[in-house]
Each structure stands twice: as structure tokens, then as C-alpha cells.
C-alpha positions in Angstrom: -0.1 -0.3 -0.3 1.6 3.4 -0.7 0.4 6.6 1.5 -2.7 8.3 -0.2 -0.8 11.6 0.6 2.4 10.8 -1.1 3.4 11.7 -4.5 3.6 9.3 -7.5 6.1 12.3 -9.3 9.5 11.1 -9.6 11.6 13.2 -6.7 13.9 14.7 -9.3 12.6 18.6 -8.4 13.0 19.9 -4.7 9.6 21.4 -4.8 8.2 24.0 -2.8 5.0 23.3 -1.0 3.0 25.7 -2.9 0.1 25.6 -5.8 -0.8 28.1 -8.2 -4.2 27.7 -9.7 -4.5 30.4 -12.7 -2.5 33.7 -13.6 -3.2 36.9 -14.6 0.1 38.9 -16.3 2.7 39.3 -14.0 0.7 37.8 -11.0 0.0 34.2 -10.2 -2.9 32.9 -7.8 -2.3 30.3 -5.5 -4.6 27.5 -4.5 -5.8 29.5 -1.2 -5.9 32.8 -3.3 -2.9 34.4 -2.4 -1.5 36.6 -5.5 2.5 36.4 -5.8 4.5 38.2 -8.3 5.9 35.8 -10.8 9.2 37.5 -11.6 10.5 33.7 -12.3 8.2 33.5 -15.4 8.3 30.1 -15.2 12.3 30.0 -15.6 12.4 33.1 -18.3 9.6 31.2 -20.3 6.8 33.5 -19.8 7.4 36.3 -21.7 4.4 37.8 -22.4 2.9 37.1 -19.2 0.2 34.4 -17.9 -3.1 33.9 -20.0 -2.5 36.5 -22.3 -5.3 37.4 -24.5 -3.6 37.1 -27.7 -1.7 33.3 -27.0 -5.0 32.4 -25.3 -7.0 32.8 -28.6 -4.7 31.0 -30.7 -4.0 28.2 -29.3 -8.0 28.1 -28.3 -8.7 28.5 -32.3 -5.8 25.8 -33.1 -7.5 23.6 -30.9 -10.6 23.3 -32.7 -8.9 22.4 -35.6 -5.5 20.2 -35.4 -3.2 19.0 -33.1 -0.9 16.6 -34.5 -0.7 15.2 -37.9 3.5 14.6 -37.6 6.0 15.8 -40.1 5.1 13.2 -42.8 3.2 16.1 -44.4 3.9 19.7 -45.3 2.7 22.0 -42.3 1.8 25.9 -43.9 1.8 27.4 -40.2 5.1 25.5 -39.5 6.3 27.1 -42.7 5.2 30.2 -42.0 6.7 30.3 -38.4 10.2 29.3 -40.0 9.8 32.2 -42.7 9.0 35.0 -40.0 12.4 33.5 -38.0 14.6 33.1 -40.6 13.5 36.6 -41.7 14.3 38.2 -38.3 17.7 36.6 -37.6 20.8 34.6 -39.9 19.0 31.7 -40.3 18.1 30.1 -43.6 16.8 26.8 -42.0 14.9 25.9 -39.0 14.0 22.7 -37.6 11.5 22.8 -34.6 12.0 20.6 -31.7 9.8 20.8 -27.9 12.4 21.9 -25.6 16.0 23.6 -25.3 17.5 20.1 -25.2 16.3 18.6 -28.2 17.0 21.9 -29.8 20.4 21.9 -28.3 21.0 17.9 -29.6 20.0 19.2 -32.9 22.6 22.1 -33.1 25.6 19.8 -31.7 24.1 17.0 -34.9 24.2 19.7 -37.5 27.4 20.9 -36.5 29.3 17.2 -36.6 27.4 16.0 -39.9 28.6 20.0 -41.6 32.3 18.3 -41.2 31.0 14.8 -42.2 29.6 15.6 -45.7 32.5 17.8 -46.3 35.2 14.6 -45.9 36.0 15.5 -42.2 34.2 13.3 -39.9 36.8 13.6 -37.5 36.1 17.0 -36.5 33.3 16.6 -34.1 34.4 18.0 -30.8 33.0 21.4 -29.7 34.4 23.9 -27.5 32.2 24.6 -24.5 32.6 26.8 -21.5 32.8 27.0 -17.6 30.0 27.6 -16.0 27.6 26.9 -19.0 24.3 24.9 -18.6 22.9 23.4 -22.4 20.4 20.8 -20.6 19.6 17.3 -19.1 20.0 14.8 -22.0 23.2 12.6 -21.8 24.4 15.0 -24.9 23.8 18.3 -23.4 24.9 17.4 -20.0 28.0 16.2 -21.5 28.4 19.8 -23.3 27.5 21.8 -19.5 30.0 20.0 -18.4 29.6 19.9 -14.5 30.3 17.2 -12.4 26.9 18.0 -10.3 24.8 17.0 -13.0 26.7 14.1 -14.7 27.4 11.9 -11.5 25.6 8.5 -11.7 25.2 8.5 -15.5 28.2 6.6 -16.9 31.2 7.9 -18.7 30.0 11.3 -20.4 29.5 11.5 -23.9 32.9 12.4 -25.4 33.4 15.5 -27.8 33.3 18.5 -25.3 36.2 20.1 -24.2 35.7 22.8 -21.4 37.3 26.0 -20.8 37.3 28.6 -18.6 34.7 31.5 -19.4 35.9 34.6 -21.4 39.4 32.9 -21.6 40.5 33.5 -25.4 44.1 32.0 -25.1 42.6 28.8 -23.3 40.2 28.6 -26.4 43.1 28.9 -28.8 44.8 26.2 -27.4 41.4 23.9 -27.4 41.2 23.8 -30.6 42.8 20.7 -32.7 42.1 18.8 -35.5 39.4 17.1 -34.3 37.4 20.6 -33.8 34.1 21.0 -35.4 32.7 24.2 -32.9 32.4 26.9 -30.7 29.2 26.6 -28.3 28.4 29.9 -25.8 25.5 31.4 -24.2 25.6 34.9 -24.8 24.5 35.4 -21.4 24.8 32.2 -18.9 21.8 32.3 -16.9 21.7 28.9 -15.1 25.7 29.7 -14.8 24.9 33.1 -12.4 23.8 35.2 -15.1 27.7 36.1 -16.6 28.6 37.7 -19.8 32.0 38.4 -21.3 33.0 41.1 -23.1 31.6 41.6 -26.6 35.4 41.7 -27.7 35.6 38.0 -26.8 32.6 37.0 -29.2 34.0 38.7 -32.0 37.6 37.0 -31.5 35.1 33.6 -31.4 34.1 34.5 -34.2 37.1 35.6 -36.1 38.4 31.7 -34.9 36.2 30.1 -36.4 36.3 31.7 -39.7 40.0 31.2 -39.7 39.8 28.0 -38.8 36.9 26.6 -40.6 34.7 26.0 -37.3 31.1 26.5 -36.7 30.3 29.4 -34.2 26.6 27.8 -31.6 25.1 30.7 -29.6 22.8 28.7 -27.0 20.0 31.3 -26.9 17.5 28.9 -25.4 17.3 31.4 -22.5 18.3 34.8 -23.6 16.4 34.1 -27.2 12.9 35.9 -27.7 13.4 39.2 -26.7 15.1 38.2 -22.8 17.9 40.6 -23.1 16.4 43.6 -25.0 16.2 42.6 -28.3 14.6 39.3 -30.2 17.5 37.5 -30.0 20.5 38.3 -27.8 23.2 38.0 -30.7 21.9 41.6 -32.1 23.1 43.2 -29.0 26.9 41.5 -29.1 26.9 42.5 -33.2 28.5 39.0 -33.7 26.4 36.3 -35.9 26.3 32.7 -35.2 26.4 30.0 -37.8 23.7 27.9 -35.5 21.5 29.1 -32.6 19.0 27.1 -30.6 16.0 28.6 -29.2 13.4 27.4 -26.6 12.1 28.9 -23.2 9.9 31.9 -24.4 9.3 31.1 -28.0 5.6 29.2 -27.3 4.9 31.8 -24.6 4.7 29.2 -22.0 3.9 25.6 -24.9 6.9 23.7 -25.5 8.5 24.2 -28.9 12.0 24.3 -29.1 13.7 25.7 -33.0 17.4 25.1 -34.2 18.4 28.1 -36.2 21.1 27.4 -39.3 22.8 29.0 -42.0 22.3 27.2 -45.2 26.0 26.5 -45.1 26.2 25.1 -41.8 23.0 23.0 -42.7 24.6 21.7 -45.6 24.6 18.2 -44.2 21.5 18.1 -43.2 19.6 15.3 -45.7 16.2 13.4 -45.1 16.8 10.9 -42.4 19.3 12.7 -40.8 17.6 14.0 -38.1 13.5 14.0 -37.1 11.5 14.3 -34.2 7.7 13.1 -33.8 6.2 16.3 -32.2 8.8 18.6 -33.4 6.7 21.5 -34.8 3.1 20.1 -34.0 0.4 22.8 -34.8 -0.6 23.6 -31.1 3.3 24.7 -31.0 3.6 26.5 -34.0 0.2 28.7 -33.1 1.5 29.4 -29.7 5.0 30.4 -31.2 3.2 32.8 -34.1 1.4 34.1 -31.7 4.3 35.3 -29.5 5.9 36.5 -32.5 2.8 38.7 -33.3 3.0 40.3 -30.0 6.6 40.7 -30.0 7.1 42.0 -33.4 4.5 45.0 -33.0 6.3 48.8 -32.6 7.3 49.6 -29.4 7.4 45.9 -27.7 11.5 45.4 -27.2 11.5 49.5 -26.4 9.6 48.5 -23.9 11.3 45.3 -22.7 14.3 47.7 -22.6 13.2 50.5 -20.5 12.2 48.2 -17.8 15.0 46.3 -17.8 17.3 49.9 -17.3 14.4 50.9 -14.4 14.6 47.3 -12.5 18.1 47.4 -12.2 18.5 50.8 -11.4 16.2 50.5 -8.4 17.9 47.1 -7.8 21.5 48.8 -7.8 19.8 51.3 -4.7 18.6 48.2 -2.8 22.1 46.9 -2.8 23.4 50.3 -1.7 21.1 50.1 1.4 21.7 46.3 2.1 25.0 45.4 1.6 25.4 42.7 3.9 22.5 40.8 2.2 23.3 41.9 -1.7 26.8 42.8 -3.3 25.8 43.5 -7.3 23.4 43.8 -10.0 24.2 42.0 -13.1 22.6 41.2 -16.2 21.1 41.6 -19.9 17.5 43.2 -20.6 15.1 41.4 -18.5 17.2 38.6 -17.9 18.5 40.3 -14.1 20.7 38.9 -11.5 21.4 39.7 -7.9 24.7 38.5 -6.5 23.8 37.5 -2.6 26.1 37.8 0.3 23.8 35.5 2.4 23.4 32.2 0.7 20.9 32.8 -2.5 18.9 30.1 -1.3 18.1 32.1 2.0 17.2 35.1 -0.3 14.7 33.7 -2.7 12.9 32.0 0.3 12.6 35.6 1.8 11.4 36.8 -1.2 8.9 34.2 -1.5 7.2 35.3 2.0 7.0 38.8 0.4 5.0 36.7 -2.4 7.7 37.6 -4.8 9.0 34.9 -6.8 12.3 34.4 -8.3 14.9 31.6 -9.1 18.7 30.9 -8.0 21.1 30.3 -10.6 25.0 29.5 -9.7 27.6 31.9 -8.5 25.3 32.6 -5.7 22.9 34.5 -7.9 19.3 35.0 -7.4 17.1 35.8 -10.7 14.7 38.7 -11.5 12.9 37.2 -14.8 9.9 39.4 -15.4 7.9 38.8 -18.1 8.5 41.0 -21.0 5.1 43.0 -20.3 5.7 44.1 -16.9 4.8 47.6 -16.1 6.2 49.8 -14.0 4.4 49.9 -10.8 5.1 46.2 -11.2 8.9 46.7 -10.9 8.2 49.0 -8.1 6.7 46.8 -6.3 9.1 44.2 -6.8 11.5 46.4 -5.4 9.9 47.0 -2.2 9.4 43.3 -1.4 13.2 43.0 -1.9 13.8 45.8 0.6 11.7 44.2 3.4 12.9 41.0 2.6 16.5 42.1 2.7 15.3 43.6 6.1 14.0 40.5 7.5 17.4 38.5 6.0 19.3 41.6 8.3 17.3 40.9 11.2 18.5 37.6 11.3 21.7 38.1 10.6 21.9 40.3 13.5 19.7 37.9 15.9 22.0 34.9 15.2 25.5 37.3 15.9 23.6 38.6 19.1 23.1 34.8 20.0 
């Protein structure tokens, strides 16, 4: 007999004892009716907030038409979504998947296949960076390279050479006759909202051009407006050859995409990759609806304005509470607060103030509001942060006194 109160969900998440029944814009309503300001956005997924009317209408309409028909047949709406993504980016081709990890797997396969199709199957290795996070499949875990994620799953997949983040000399030393590509996030999200100087990305592009390598930007978290432009590479002024997307692409509906130039994708032929559910009509309808909203004039200007406001106000809280916080970092509305106290304590204290945030590496707490967040909601979040810091300062004082 099992305990009827026990969960049958595989215990791989340390879930908070808090459930939600609905959402409105930047707010989540708990099962007990309490309202929480959501600056987690499903970990950078709900870029248009909760229950956005245009997304709701698009999914409701599609749900009455067609859910799935497989990739054995043409997909007019999928063609339209791919064309729009290519029109807004450097890419010539798009492969649709269901998640960021799958989009990332496709990117790795495209890079390896490119060299194999040119007569160099030995060129299969990717240079990656410490602090990166690329996903939870065996391939993307190996690309991530973090011992805590790899432990217990056997030998990691071969083909990844990890170097310190931002270290150009280390990158040059890691490149050899077996190197196929360089893989990097424009801003490390899980790694602690860390970025390298723009000059570093320009140098990576030059290295790839000089040595016949492909440059892959993992924009699963940074893409779809999170850093203030549709794609973060536009802010860097450096164009990759391959770019995986996911998270905010469907506004909350699962969809991933791998974008590539015609040259980078030249090794991919019928049968070389596939997905049962990738690009299904519901996901495509959601992603097309997200683009409808994001491509309207003024959308990114609003996100950039809110980013500036949030960072300025967070900096003032850092000044007031140096015993709790030490630094504001990030691009657009991918904002990190480096904590002095354990970051988990800050996340908990913020949740007590009904503000939802998410931790990251390097003792950082991420503020990831929806891109439609208002000035009033930013102000509200900062007041809640101030109260959380005051509570944590009081706890530290009490502990010191005892």
C-alpha cells in the first residue's frame, strides 16, 4: 500500500509546498487565493506573462482544428513560423523540436554532420565553457560539463572540451584537428547571469572563420526578447552559424527550434534528424502568436526601458543592504542579484514577501519578469525585495547576538 498523500511524481525536483491555479499577466494566484508577483516567469518562459489574450485565442482556435499530423506531411503554419524566424535572424533553415535540450542536440548534430559531409568526420568536438548550462540529455549534459549534473550517469558523451569562461587563450589551445565548433551562451543564465565582453564574442567569430569552425550561440534562455532584443546576438553584433531557441518561443507552450545558415545545415538531409512532435500545430500556433506580439512596434523598447528601471532600483537596494546583496548584473530582463547571504535564503525570503524569483550559480538570484511587466510592478518587486533584505538583516543580527 502506498500513502495516499504521497506524490507519484519522480522526486527529481525539490518542489516548494506552494501550488497555483491561475495567472494574470505578471501575477500568479495560489490555490488558497494569495497573489504572487511572478519574477520567475516559468524560468524565462512566460515572456508575455500568464493568460495573454492573444496567445489564449490562438491556442483555442487551433485546438478546434488540428493538434497533430506528424512530419510526414507539409505544415503551412510551421513553414510560416520558420520563415518569420529566418526573416528576423541570420538563419536560412529551422528545425522544430519540443524543448531547449532537443534544440541543443540538433545544434550539436548539425555541427558534426557539417564537417562529416565535407569529408572530415574526425571533426566532431565542441569547445564549451565553464559555468554553462545546455540541458539535461546525455549529450547536452556532457556539453554542460558540470560534475553535479553528470554524477551517476556513467561516462559522459565524448566530444566536448571545456575551458574557462571568457579566456581566449584557453579557447585557442583547446582547438585542434578534431574541433568542429565553439558553443557559448551570450549570457550564462543558470551559470549566474554571467557574460563576457563583446570583444570576446568577436574574437570567437574570427577564430571560427579562420579555422573553418562553426559558432553556436545557445539562445534557449537569452532568445525571444529576454535580453532586450529578439535575439541576444543582435546586441553583441556577432552572428552565429547555429542558434538553438526554446523557453519563451511558445510563451509557455513547449517548443524548441534550431536555426542555422544554409552552409552550416548543408550536411542535413532527409533522415538525418527528426522528431515525432516537433513543430506540431498547437506549438506552432503558440509561437506564431508570440511573434505577433513581440514584433509589434515598441515591444522591445518597453522591455529595455523596464530593464533600465529594474536595474537602477535594484542597485539602490544593494546600496541599502550591503550585508545581504553585493551586485546587480545582466542584460535586458535577464537580471541577476549576487547575494552575500546564501542565495537560497534570499529566494525563500522573497517568496515570503510573495515575490517569486529563481536561483542560479555563483550565489545569484535571477529576476526574470515577463517582458510585459509594468513600471508599477517593478516598483512593487523592489519594495518586496527591500522588505526581504530587512528580514534577512534582522536574522543575521539575531544570530550574531546569540
